C-alpha positions in Angstrom: -11.5 0.7 -7.0 -9.4 -1.0 -9.6 -9.5 1.2 -12.2 -11.2 4.1 -11.7 -12.0 5.2 -15.1 -14.4 2.1 -15.5 -15.9 2.1 -12.3 -16.4 5.3 -11.2 -19.6 5.6 -13.2 -21.5 3.2 -11.2 -19.9 4.5 -8.0 -21.8 7.9 -8.8 -24.7 6.2 -10.0 -24.8 4.3 -6.4 -24.2 7.5 -4.7 -27.5 9.1 -6.2 -30.0 6.2 -6.8 -29.6 3.5 -4.5 -31.6 2.6 -1.0 -30.1 4.5 1.8 -28.2 1.1 2.9 -26.9 0.9 -0.3 -25.5 4.4 -0.3 -24.3 4.4 2.8 -22.0 1.2 1.8 -20.7 2.7 -1.4 -19.5 5.8 0.7 -17.5 3.9 3.4 -16.2 1.2 0.7 -14.9 4.1 -1.8 -14.2 7.1 0.1 -11.3 7.6 2.7 -12.0 8.2 6.2 -10.9 11.6 6.1 -12.2 12.3 2.8 -13.6 15.8 2.0 -16.6 17.0 0.1 -17.3 20.5 -1.5 -20.2 21.8 -3.2 -21.5 25.3 -3.8 -24.0 24.7 -1.0 -21.9 23.2 1.5 -18.2 21.8 2.3 -16.9 19.2 4.9 -13.6 19.8 5.1 -11.0 17.1 5.9 -10.2 15.5 9.0 -10.7 11.9 10.4 -14.1 10.9 10.2 -15.3 13.6 8.0 -16.4 10.6 5.9 -19.7 10.5 8.0 -20.4 14.1 7.0 -20.4 13.1 3.3 -23.0 10.2 4.2 -25.1 13.0 5.4 -25.2 15.1 2.7 -25.8 12.4 -0.1 -28.7 11.1 2.3 -30.0 14.6 2.8 -29.7 14.9 -1.0 -32.0 11.9 -1.9 -34.3 12.7 0.9 -35.3 15.9 -1.1 -34.8 14.5 -4.6 -35.8 10.6 -4.1 -36.0 10.6 -8.2 -33.3 11.7 -9.5 -32.1 11.5 -13.6 -28.6 11.5 -13.6 -26.0 10.8 -17.0 -22.2 10.2 -16.5 -21.4 11.8 -20.0 -17.7 11.8 -19.8 -14.5 10.8 -17.6 -11.0 11.9 -17.6 -7.9 10.8 -15.8 -5.0 12.8 -14.8 -3.4 9.6 -14.1 -0.2 11.3 -12.6 -1.8 13.5 -10.1 -4.6 10.5 -9.7 -7.1 13.1 -10.6 -10.9 12.0 -12.2 -12.8 14.8 -14.0 -16.4 13.7 -14.4 -18.7 15.3 -16.6 -22.3 15.1 -15.3 -25.8 15.8 -16.3 -28.6 16.0 -13.9 -32.5 16.9 -13.2 -32.8 17.9 -9.5 -36.4 17.6 -8.4 -37.4 18.9 -4.9 -40.8 16.3 -4.0 -42.2 19.1 -1.6 -42.5 21.8 -4.2 -44.7 20.7 -7.3 -43.4 21.1 -10.9 -39.9 21.9 -9.1 -36.9 20.9 -11.7 -33.7 21.9 -12.2 -31.5 20.2 -15.0 -27.9 21.2 -14.5 -24.6 20.1 -15.9 -21.1 19.8 -13.4 -18.1 18.5 -13.4 -16.9 16.7 -10.7 -13.5 16.7 -9.4 -12.6 13.7 -7.8 -8.8 13.4 -5.9 -7.7 9.9 -6.0 -5.8 8.2 -2.6 -3.8 5.0 -3.9 -3.3 2.5 -0.7 -3.8 -1.1 0.7 -7.3 -1.9 0.8 -9.3 -0.1 4.0 -11.0 -3.1 6.2 -14.3 -3.4 5.5 -17.1 -1.5 7.9 -18.5 -3.7 10.6 -22.3 -2.7 9.5 -22.3 -1.7 6.0 -20.0 -4.2 4.1 -19.5 -7.8 3.8 -18.2 -9.7 6.5 -14.8 -9.9 7.1 -13.1 -13.0 6.6 -13.2 -15.2 9.9 -10.1 -16.4 9.7 -9.1 -12.6 9.6 -11.4 -11.1 12.4 -9.5 -7.7 12.9 -9.5 -7.3 9.1 -5.6 -7.4 8.7 -4.6 -7.1 5.2 -2.0 -9.5 3.2 1.1 -7.5 1.9 0.4 -9.2 -1.3 -2.7 -7.5 -2.0 -3.0 -4.9 -4.4 -3.3 -1.5 -3.6 -7.2 0.3 -4.5 -8.0 3.7 -5.6 -10.2 5.9 -3.0 -12.0 8.9 -3.5 -9.8 11.6 -0.9 -12.1 14.5 -2.1 -14.8 15.3 -4.3 -15.4 18.8 -5.4 -18.7 19.7 -7.2 -18.4 22.8 -10.1 -21.0 24.1 -11.5 -20.7 27.2 -14.4 -23.0 30.3 -12.8 -25.6 29.9 -15.1 -26.2 25.8 -13.7 -26.1 27.0 -10.0 -29.1 29.8 -10.9 -31.2 27.1 -11.8 -31.3 25.6 -8.8 -32.8 29.0 -7.8 -34.9 29.8 -10.6 -37.7 27.9 -12.4 -38.6 28.2 -16.1 -35.0 29.3 -16.8 -35.3 33.1 -15.9 -32.3 33.7 -13.9 -30.4 31.3 -16.2 -32.0 33.5 -19.5 -30.8 37.2 -17.7 -27.1 35.5 -16.8 -27.0 34.7 -20.5 -27.8 37.8 -21.6 -25.6 39.4 -19.1 -22.4 37.5 -20.1 -23.0 38.9 -23.7 -23.4 42.2 -22.4 -19.7 41.4 -20.7 -18.6 40.0 -23.9 -19.1 43.7 -25.5 -17.7 45.2 -23.1 -14.6 43.3 -23.7 -14.6 44.0 -27.3 -14.9 47.9 -26.4 -12.1 47.3 -23.8 -9.5 45.4 -26.4 -10.5 48.2 -29.2 -10.0 51.3 -27.5 -6.9 50.3 -25.2 -5.3 48.7 -28.3 -2.1 51.1 -27.4 -1.4 49.3 -24.5 -1.2 46.0 -26.4 1.3 47.6 -28.5 3.4 48.9 -26.0 3.1 45.1 -24.6 4.3 43.8 -27.9 6.6 46.7 -28.9 8.4 47.7 -25.6 7.9 45.1 -22.9 7.8 42.1 -25.0 5.0 40.2 -23.7 5.1 38.8 -20.7 8.4 38.6 -20.2 9.6 40.2 -16.1 10.3 43.3 -17.5 8.6 46.7 -16.1 7.8 49.6 -18.3 10.4 51.2 -16.2 12.9 48.5 -17.4 11.6 49.2 -21.1 11.8 53.0 -20.6 15.8 53.1 -19.6 16.7 50.6 -22.6 
């Protein structure tokens, strides 16, 4: 990619909504050979050739759900650390399970690597220039951005939607989260002296133990 922010929505749509050959070509083009993939259900690790495992995951993803409704809601780019944060909403359906659908939202964290263009894949990319059969690159060619790792992050209630239809588990978790908030309120009220000691004796988050504070 030359412009990660502008190009990544199209890359994601091709990964999730294109034909098998286009899907594989997209992985070969935009992921490094040692790219890793992390998801609540699976992970690949990073090693030479791990990109093939990513293709297998995306292929099975499309086999299970041939028609996926997906929207890229927003993209944020940490240019200093070469990290893309992509907010995605999708509706995942499994064709073998009638009436199954999982409308979920997630944030995909993409760690990028900036390097000279990779040689085209012999089977899934455009042919190499006949005057450059070894795929050698000119030093003047501009480095591109490739995906070094993908990490899909789901809130717990979104993750539960894969397992429960009609939002049953998600609804229970929703109530449990409010119960946890009530416990936080109770704890903050009952144990307010601890906060008073931290504020007036220890001094906030400074590296000073209670014993040190007692000694003055």
